[in-house]
N, C-alpha and C positions, 0 to 999 in steps of 0.2 A: 552496575546500572540497575535501577529500579524504576518502574513506571507507576506514577500516581494518577488517579483519575481526576483529582481536583487540585487545589492549591497546596501550600506547604505550611500554612499557619497552624499554630496549636489550637486545640479545641475544634469547633466546627469550622471547617475550611470553607471559604467562599467558593461559589461555583465559578469556574473559569469562563471567561467570555472575552471576545475581542475588546469590548468596551472597558472591561476591568484591566486587562494587561496594558492597554494604551492610556489608562488614567495616570495622572501625575503621581499619585502615591505609589503605584506599581512601577512606573518608569524610573523612579528615583530610589528604589530599594537597592541596597548593596548586598543583600543576601539571596537575590533571585535574578537570574539572567533572563530578561524578557525580550521579545521581538519588538522591532520598531515597525511603524505603519507600512513602510515600503515592502516588507516581506508578505503582507497580506494582499498586495497588489499584483503579485507574480501570477502568471498564467498557469493553467493546469497542463503539466507535461508528462504525468505518469498516472498509472492506475495500479492499485495494490490489492490483490486478493488475499485477505487475511487481516485481522484486526488485533491479534494477540500481543502480549507484552514484548515478546522477542522481536517481532518485525518492527514494532514501533520504536523499541529501544535500539534497534540496529539500523535498518534502512532509513526510517524517518529521521533519526538522529543524524546520520551521515549526510542526508540531503539537507537537513537544517544547517549543518556545518558548512556545506557547499554554498547554500544560499547566503549565509552571512559573509562568506568569503567572496561572493560575487561570481562563483564559477558554475553554478547550475541554473539558477534563475527560474525555478518552477515549483509548483505544488502538486500534491498527490490526491487523487480520489481513492478512498479506501472502500472496499466491498466486503461486507460480512455475509457469511452463509450459514452460520451455526445457530443463530438465535440466542447468542450468549448475553445480549444486552449491551455489548460494547458499542454497537452502532448508535443505539439510542443515547448512550452516555456521551459519545463524541458529538452527536447532533446538538445535545443540550449545551455543550461547551464550545460550540463554534469550531469543532475539530481540534481544539487545543488539549494538551495534557502536559503534566509536569514530569520531567525526567530527573531522578536523583542519582548522582554518581558518588559512590563512596568507596573508600579503600585506603591505600597508602601510596604516596608519591614522594620521592626524595626523603624517605625515612620518616614521614609524618602522616598522620591520619588526615584525610580530606573528606568533605561532604559538601557537594555542590548541587544546586537546583537550577534547572533551566525549563522554561516553558517552550515547548516545541510547537512551531507554527506551520510545519510542512503540510499538514492535512487540510485541504481546502473544504472537503465535505465527505460525509460518510453515507453510503447507500447500502440497503439491504437487498441482497440478490433475491431473497424469497418474496419480498413485497414491492420491490422497485426495479424489477429486471429490465423493463423498458428504459428506465433512466440510466441503468448501467450500460445498455447498448448505445444510448445516445453519446456516452463518453467516448465510445470507439470511433465516433464520427468527428471527434475534435481534431482540428487541423494541427494543433501543436503537441498532441500526445505522441510520445516517442518511446516510452518505457513501460514494461509490465513487470511488476514484482509479485512474488507469492511466497507464502509460508502456510501451507495447508496440512502440516504434519507429514511424517514420513510415509503415511499410507495415502496421501492425497494424489500422488501421481500414479494412477492405476487406470486400467481400461475397464469401465463399468459396462457390462453386457446389457444392463437394463436401461442405460441412458438412451435418450432419443432426441432428435432435432426439434421436435414439436413441444418438448417440455419447456415450461416457463417458470423457473430456469431449468437447464439440464441438471442432472443429479450430481455429477462429479465436477471437480475443478477442471480437468482437461476438457470436459464437455462444455463448461461455461466459457473457457478460453477459446474453444473452437468457434462457438457462436459469436463471441466478441470479435475475433479476427475476421470472421466471415462478414459481419456487419461493416467493419472497416474496409475490407477489400471491395465490397459492393458500393459503399459510399463514394469511394474514390476511383471507381471503375477499374479496379485491379492495377492501379498505378504502382509500379515497383518503387517509386520514390516515397510512398506512404507506408512503407513497412515499419515494423516495430522491433525493438530488442526486448526479448523475454529473459528475465533474470529470476529463476526459481531459487528459493532459499531452503527448500526441503533437504534434510540431511540424508540423502541417498546418493550412491555413486552414479556419476554420469547423469545427474538430474535433468540437465537441459536436453541431452540426447533422448532420454526416455520420454520426456514430456513431448518433444517434437514427434516421436514415433507414435504416441497415442493420439495426438492431434491429427496426424495424417491418416491413421487407421480409422478414426471416427469420420473423417471427411470421405473416406472410401465407403465405409459401411452406411453412412447416411446419404450416399449418392449426391454429394454436393457438387456444384459446378466445377468442372475440371480446371477452369481458370483459377479457382481458389487454391487447389492443390499446387499448381504452378507458382502462384503468388506466395504461398507459405514457403515453398522450397527456395524461392529466389529473393524474397523481400523480408522474411522474418528470421532473425538470428536468435537462436536459443543458446544461452550461455551455460556451460557446466561450471558449477560453483561448489566451493567447500567453505562454508561460513559458520561462524559461531561467536557467541558473546554471552556472557553470564548476565541474564536479565531475570532475576528471581521473582519479580512480581511487586505487589504493593508493599512499601515499607511500613513499619510501625511508626506512628506519630512520635 
């Protein structure tokens, strides 16, 4: 799997956009798998901390598969924190990107291209933190994904509840969960499932431990701690996929 930021045409590729992929020339291409208009109408059901090639080629691809099969029915708000420029690129392309799959199947070489429409919008934690917190208040949000590298799930002693945004991913997640808990008055039915994709052992348990430690250190409402313990499920995962980056044209 390889992730492209634009289209797949030779020479200067057109900038992807919703209008472009829904146009008749793109909808009738036999060399490119494009989404239909119904996929753009799906509600936001997940938030994703991380915008790198791996998580887009893994989580966003699998959700795209599920949407096309009619089994998920949702889109993802992605949050970038590193200032890499990927948030700006996704904004420019209406959240779209092209995924190229290449290799061998049944003894023959394959190379396929698909426009992934899972991402509804991209937000910068650095510049749009209030908008990130607004996502936490979404009634249909159910899932949190992350891939913040293997050093992302750590307890940062310099983090603080008043930082906008907090320094670490666990700090950001703690404030995100707090916003949701407060919005819904600590309703246990509004909990979330957190699926970390960082390649460390017991990643879900470790992330949960850091979140609860920060809640204690920051002296957050005791109802929040109880809500996290009872309403938020942290999955331990072991995930991998070869997503090497942008392919040569």
